[in-house]
N, C-alpha and C positions, 0 to 999 in steps of 0.2 A: 479458597484453600491456598495456603502459602507453602511454597516448597523452597528449601534452601539446599545449596550444594553440599553443605555440611563439612566443608574442608577449609576454604580460605576466607577469612574475614576481609571486608572491603578495604580496611585501613592498610593492610599489607601490600596493596596494589596502588598506593598513593601516586606512583609515578605513571600510572596508566589512566587513560580516559575512560569514563563511565558513560553509559547511555541507557535509556529506557525505551524498550521496544513494545509495541502494541500489536499482538497477533490476533487476527479476527477469524472467527469460525467460518464466516462466509467466503473467505479467501482460500480455505483449505478443505472444502467438502469432498474433494476427489483425491486427496493424498494421505500419506501415512500420518502426518502431523495432525490432521483432522480427527484421528482416532482419540486424541487426548480429550476432546470435548464429549466423547461418549460416556455415559454413566458408568460403564464397566471399568474405565481406566482410572484407578485410584491409587496405584502404587507410586510413591514419590520417586523412587529410583528410576522407574520406567519412564516417568514424565521427564525427568532431567535428561535421561539418555536420549529420548526422542527429540527433545529440544536441542541437545548437542549435535545430534545427527543432522538436524535441519540448519542450524546456525553455522556449523563448521568449526574448525579448530582455531580460527583466527580470533574468536571472542570467547570469553570465559563467563559462565553463568554465575551470578551472585545469588539471585533469588528469583522465584517465579510465583506470581499470583494467578491462579487458574480459576476462571469463572465459567459460567455456562456458555458464554458467547465470545469471551475475550480472555487472552492470556497476556498479562503484563510482566515483562521480563527485564530485570536489571542485569546488564552485562558490563564487562570491563575487558580491556585489551589495548595493546599498543596501536594507536592510530596516528598516522602522519597526516593530520587533517589539512594543514596548509598546503603541503605539497600535492595532496590529492585534489584539493580545490583548484589549484593552478592547472593541473592536468585536465580536470573536468572542463574548465573554462576554455582551454586550448582545443579540447575535443569538440566542444559545442561550436566553436568557431569553424572548425573543419566540417562539421555536420552542415552548418548553414551554407558553406561554400560547395557542398556536394561531394566532399572527399570522404565517402562513407567508410571505406575500409580503414583508412588512417584514423578516423574518428572512433571506430569500434576498438582499435588497438589502444588508443589513449584512454578511452573510458575504462577499458579492462585494466590498464596499468594503474589508473587512479584507484580502482577497487582493490587492487593488490596492496596499495598503501593504506587505504581506509575502506574496509568492506561495508561500512555504514554511510558512505557519502551519498546523500540523496540525489544530488545533481548528476553524479555519474550513473547511478542506478536508473534514474529517469531518462537520461540521455541514451543509455544503452538500450533500455526497454523500447524507446521510441524508434530507434533504428531497427530493432528486431521486428517491430510491427510493420515497418516499410518493407522488410524482407519476407513478410508473411510467416515468420517463425513464431506463431502465436503462443505455443506452449512455453517456449523459453522467455518470450516477452512477458507473459502473464506472471511467471515465477519471479522475474527481475522486478517488475513493477509492484508486486506484492511486498517485496523486500523494501522498496522505496516507501510504500505506504506505511509499513511497520516502523521504519526508522525515522520517518518525518511526521508531519501533520497530515490530517485527513483532508487532502486538497482536492478541489474540484477537477483540476487538470489530470491528476493521477486516476481519479475515479472515472473520468471521461475515457482515458486510455484503456482502463480495465473493461469498461463497457464495450468499447470498440473491439477489443480482443475477444471478449465473451461472444459478441455477435459473430465475429469471424470464425469462432469455433462452434457456431450454431447453438450456443447456450443462451437462448433467447431470454428466459426468465432472469438469469443472472445478469445479463446485459442490461435489461430494463431496471433492475434493482440498482446497479452501479450508476446508471445514467440519471435516475430519479434522485438518488442521493447527491450526485454532483450538481444537479439543477437546484436542489434545496440549498446547497452552499453558495451557488452563484446563479440566482434566478434569471438574471439578465444576460447570461453568457449565450450568445447566439449559436456558437458552434455546438454546444451541448444540446440546446433545444432543437437544432437542426438534425442531429444524430437521432434524437428521440422521435422526431417527426418522421424521419426516414423509416423508422420501425413501426410507424402507425400509432404512436403514443403521444399523449399530451403530458407535460410535466405535472406531477402531483401538486407542486406549489401553485401552478397556474389554475388547476382545478379548484384548489382550496380558496384561492383569492377570488375566483369567480363566484363560488358558493357564498363566500363571506359578503361580497358586494351585493349579491341578490338578496341575502338575508337583511342587510342594512337597508336596501331599497324597500323591501317589504315592511320593515319596521317603521320607516319614515311614512310610507303610505298609510299605515294604520294610525299614525299619530296626526295625520292631517284631517 
């Protein structure tokens, strides 16, 4: 289902940066945005209003494609990307040096300039995990996932957060997806092992190897 804001065509915002966000059902099972995925929510205006509520006033919705598990949203807005990137780099350097409070301030400042800056979102989310502020960290890292690519690092972080909130099934799902993207990532595999799970990729590879071995034995 395609939903347009019905007001401003994209061309009139040519001086603004556009972006494509991918919002996934699995990240919003416990919040108001997740209600969009329910079969009963079909009103276009209600969908746009719910997305505006979630995304905030800093971005403008151009159109939204709503599917059963994913919402693809095209947005536009003034983004000071270069300045935000520089602040995010400086914040990351402070984080590595242990200056957590100053790092949080700079990451937050970067997001004021560009609310879709993935590096700032990821950095801030990582710091919130260290402070065990799992709810806030989860929301921030979902934004990072929506604004960027589906990376193993962010999925690993989401899995760790879900585990910290005792959402075991969700944690395993995130971690297994992360391991599928990076099967050789030791940190992800270790987190899964700590939860008593083997990566699905490993299980499939083992089954495939056993199948090939059996096939060779039959051919001998």
